[in-house]
C-alpha positions in Angstrom: -13.3 9.2 -11.1 -12.0 10.0 -7.7 -11.7 6.7 -5.6 -10.7 8.5 -2.6 -11.0 12.2 -1.6 -10.0 14.2 1.8 -11.1 17.7 1.8 -9.5 19.7 4.8 -9.4 16.5 7.0 -8.0 16.8 10.5 -7.5 14.4 13.6 -5.8 14.4 16.6 -4.9 11.7 19.1 -5.8 14.4 21.8 -2.7 15.4 24.1 -0.4 14.1 21.4 -1.5 16.7 19.2 -2.9 16.7 15.4 -2.0 13.6 13.1 -3.4 15.2 10.3 -3.9 19.2 9.8 -6.4 20.2 7.1 -5.4 17.4 4.4 -6.6 17.6 1.2 -5.6 14.6 -0.6 -7.3 12.4 -3.5 -6.6 8.9 -5.9 -7.9 8.6 -8.9 -9.7 5.4 -9.6 -7.1 2.7 -10.8 -4.5 4.7 -9.5 -1.4 3.1 -7.6 0.0 5.7 -5.0 2.9 5.1 -2.5 2.5 7.3 0.9 6.0 8.0 2.3 7.1 9.2 5.6 9.1 8.8 8.7 7.1 7.3 12.0 4.6 9.7 13.2 3.8 11.7 9.6 0.5 10.5 9.6 0.6 7.7 7.2 -1.2 5.1 9.1 -3.7 7.7 10.5 -4.5 8.5 6.6 -5.1 4.8 6.0 -7.7 4.3 9.0 -9.5 7.2 8.4 -10.3 6.0 4.6 -11.2 2.6 6.0 -13.5 4.4 8.3 -11.4 2.8 11.3 -11.2 6.4 12.8 -13.6 9.2 12.2 -12.2 12.7 11.3 -12.5 15.4 13.8 -13.1 18.0 11.0 -13.6 17.7 6.9 -15.4 15.3 4.7 -13.7 11.7 3.3 -15.4 10.6 0.1 -15.0 7.1 -1.2 -16.3 7.0 -4.6 -18.2 10.4 -4.4 -20.1 9.1 -1.5 -19.5 10.8 1.9 -18.3 8.3 4.5 -20.4 8.4 7.7 -21.4 6.1 10.6 -24.4 5.0 8.7 -22.7 4.0 5.4 -19.7 2.6 7.0 -20.7 -0.9 6.5 -21.1 -0.5 2.4 -17.8 1.5 2.5 -15.9 -1.0 4.0 -17.0 -3.4 0.9 -15.2 -0.9 -1.3 -12.4 -0.2 1.0 -9.9 -2.8 2.1 -6.9 -2.6 4.3 -4.2 -5.1 4.9 -1.8 -4.2 8.3 1.6 -4.7 9.2 1.7 -8.0 10.8 0.1 -11.0 9.2 -0.3 -13.4 12.2 -2.7 -10.6 13.7 -4.6 -10.6 10.9 -5.5 -14.4 10.6 -8.9 -15.6 12.2 -9.0 -19.2 11.4 -6.3 -22.0 11.2 -6.8 -23.2 8.1 -6.3 -20.9 4.7 -9.4 -21.3 3.1 -11.2 -20.8 6.2 -9.6 -17.2 7.0 -10.2 -16.2 3.4 -13.6 -16.7 3.9 -14.2 -14.9 6.8 -15.1 -11.6 5.5 -17.3 -12.8 2.7 -19.2 -14.9 5.3 -19.8 -11.8 7.6 -21.2 -9.9 4.8 -23.9 -12.5 4.3 -22.9 -13.9 0.7 -24.2 -17.3 0.2 -22.1 -20.5 0.0 -21.5 -20.8 -3.7 -20.4 -16.8 -4.2 -18.2 -17.7 -1.2 -16.6 -20.6 -2.7 -16.3 -18.5 -6.0 -14.8 -15.9 -4.0 -12.1 -17.9 -2.0 -10.9 -19.6 -5.5 -10.7 -16.1 -7.4 -8.7 -14.3 -4.4 -6.2 -17.5 -3.8 -5.8 -17.4 -7.6 -4.9 -13.6 -7.7 -2.1 -14.2 -5.0 -1.1 -17.4 -5.8 -2.0 -19.4 -3.3 -4.3 -21.7 -5.0 -2.2 -25.1 -3.9 -2.4 -23.8 -0.2 -5.9 -24.0 0.2 -6.3 -26.9 3.2 -2.7 -25.9 4.5 -2.6 -24.7 8.2 -1.8 -20.7 8.2 0.8 -21.2 11.1 3.0 -23.4 9.2 3.2 -20.9 6.1 6.4 -18.2 5.8 5.6 -14.5 6.6 5.1 -13.7 3.1 3.0 -16.3 2.5 1.1 -15.1 5.5 0.8 -11.9 4.1 -0.7 -13.3 0.8 -3.3 -15.2 2.5 -4.4 -11.7 4.3 -4.6 -10.2 1.0 -6.6 -12.8 -0.4 -9.0 -12.4 2.5 -9.6 -8.7 1.5 -9.9 -9.5 -1.8 -12.5 -12.0 -1.4 -14.9 -9.0 -0.6 -13.8 -7.7 -4.1 -13.3 -4.1 -2.7 -12.3 -1.5 -5.4 -9.7 0.0 -3.3 -6.9 -1.8 -1.4 -4.8 -0.1 1.2 -1.5 -1.5 2.5 -0.2 -0.4 5.8 3.0 -1.1 6.1 2.4 -4.7 4.9 5.8 -5.8 3.9 7.4 -4.1 6.7 7.8 -7.5 8.7 8.9 -9.5 6.0 12.5 -10.4 4.2 13.7 -8.7 1.1 11.9 -11.8 -1.1 8.8 -11.6 0.9 8.5 -8.1 0.2 9.2 -8.3 -3.4 6.6 -11.2 -3.7 3.9 -9.0 -1.9 4.7 -6.1 -4.4 4.5 -8.0 -7.7 1.2 -9.5 -6.7 -0.2 -6.1 -5.5 0.8 -4.6 -9.1 -0.7 -7.4 -10.9 -4.1 -6.4 -9.3 -3.6 -3.1 -9.9 -3.0 -4.0 -13.5 -5.3 -6.7 -14.4 -8.0 -6.0 -11.9 -8.0 -2.5 -12.1 -8.1 -2.2 -7.8 -6.9 1.1 -6.6 -4.0 0.8 -4.5 -2.7 3.0 -1.5 0.8 1.6 -0.6 2.0 3.1 3.0 5.9 2.1 2.9 9.1 3.2 4.2 11.1 1.3 1.7 11.6 3.8 -0.9 12.4 0.9 -3.5 8.6 -0.3 -3.4 7.5 3.5 -4.3 9.4 3.4 -7.8 6.7 0.7 -9.3 4.1 3.3 -8.1 2.3 5.9 -10.5 2.4 8.5 -7.8 4.5 9.2 -4.5 3.1 11.1 -2.3 5.7 12.5 1.0 4.0 13.2 4.7 5.8 15.1 7.7 3.9 15.9 10.6 0.2 15.3 9.1 0.7 17.4 5.9 1.5 16.5 2.2 5.0 18.4 1.7 5.8 16.6 -1.6 4.0 14.7 -4.7 4.8 13.6 -8.0 5.8 10.6 -9.8 8.7 8.7 -8.0 11.1 9.6 -10.4 10.9 13.4 -9.7 10.5 12.9 -6.2 14.0 10.8 -5.7 15.5 13.7 -7.8 14.8 16.0 -5.1 17.7 14.5 -2.8 18.0 17.3 -0.5 14.5 18.0 0.2 14.1 14.2 1.1 16.8 14.4 3.6 15.2 17.1 5.5 12.5 14.5 6.0 14.6 12.0 7.5 13.9 9.8 4.0 16.7 8.1 2.5 16.9 7.5 -1.4 16.6 4.5 -3.0 19.6 2.0 -3.2 19.7 2.0 -6.6 19.9 5.9 -6.6 22.4 5.6 -3.9 24.2 3.2 -6.3 24.1 5.7 -8.7 25.8 8.5 -7.1 28.7 6.3 -5.7 29.4 4.9 -9.4 29.4 8.8 -10.2 31.8 9.5 -7.5 33.9 6.7 -8.6 34.6 8.0 -11.7 31.9 6.3 -14.1 29.4 8.9 -15.3 26.2 7.1 -15.2 22.8 9.4 -15.3 20.2 8.5 -12.8 18.4 5.2 -12.9 15.2 3.7 -11.4 15.5 0.4 -12.3 18.7 -2.0 -12.5 18.2 -2.8 -16.0 18.7 0.6 -17.0 21.8 0.8 -14.5 23.3 -1.9 -16.1 22.8 -0.5 -19.6 24.5 3.1 -18.4 27.3 1.2 -16.8 27.9 -1.1 -20.2 28.0 2.1 -22.3 30.7 4.1 -19.7 33.0 1.2 -19.5 32.7 0.1 -23.5 
């Protein structure tokens, strides 16, 4: 079943021109999809349209087969949760458990159910021991985990991460991506990962490249990153592991392309043994 489906969707910011142009795009339930593209390519606009934060000028958006309209926006947002770039701008309470509970309280869940949702969400992101902690004292990665937990407390079927790791250090980014991958694999949550970090896309089922409001490439990440010259035309860099493979070959070590560091280590061992 299609979790998200865009049919001929266009959106414009007025004089700035079209952010999306006749976009046709879909995500299957349970899929983990990376959306790639330079600034202004339409990635964040796509995310906000899927969650109903923006309204399409033309076309239709369906969530699990249901047409997204103003009348069913409240129900749609129970199915589609979005986590933004800056964790500080998403916090609405000073304590972790209060922040996670906020969304569940707003949809009118009874107190016992809210408590169970908090337990589930904090356990899912590995923040159980921080339940009564003060958010302002957490690291950036921990704050973003709390933001994800707040979305999870609503038990959405789709989670959109809109550049959610952009303000984190490499360790924090890795922690968040591992949490999200676990949620996709173990909870079956459909994930749309909007990112400019090419390495993050390697963990996804599919990578989609956007440019000027249009989809210009989509395939398995491994296939996308083999189209080096085409990626460069869209101002996208290769993942660092791909760059390393190229430099090793230039240095006389004939390794084949690898998308995981373990595979590259095995390749190097074969070449030098």
